[in-house]
C-alpha positions, 0 to 999 in steps of 0.5 A: 458480520462482526462490524469494524472497531478501527481501521489501522494504516501502517507505513514504513520507513528505513532506517528503523532506528531513523528516531531517538524517540517514538512519537505519539500524538491523537487526531480527531477519533485516532492515535498515530505512533511513529516508532521503530521503522513503522507508523501505525494509525489507528482510526474510527471507521466512520471519520475513514469513510467520511473524509476521504483524504486521511491518508494523504493528510496523516501521509504528510504529517508522517512525513513531516516529523521525519523530515525533521530528524533529516534536518538534524542529522541529515540521513535519508529515509524513504516512507512507504505507502499506507496499508489498511487493515481492519480491526473486526469486533471478533477480533479477525482482520481484513487485509487491503491489497491496493495496488498502484497502477502501471504500464508494462511493454513487452517486445517478442520476436515473431511467433507461430500461432496455430489455429485448429478446429474442433477435431484437430485439423489445422485451420491456421498455421503462420509459420506456413503462411510466411 
């Protein structure tokens, strides 16, 4: 398998014209560009795997820049969580799907459950039992 050259994290923020000018800066073995409603960080894979807080640190840096604009313009923004893409040596990309936990409550009325045996004969019918 081809090795991973860089790990790319991407955040989105509306509105896309929130910044007057793009913001770019480098950090230890990586760089971050913020413009046109998207913030993209390119990170060395070794650093990414060695530092479990890198996503949180970069999210705070982006929020800090956007909050500074908010103070000046009095316009709201909403920053998404980061999505991750691994850029491989052969040019292919691995896209990651990260799901946050959630709870869904479902309420149903009375159900009718019919249990049949291997021959298709009804063993139990909740509607007839009631």
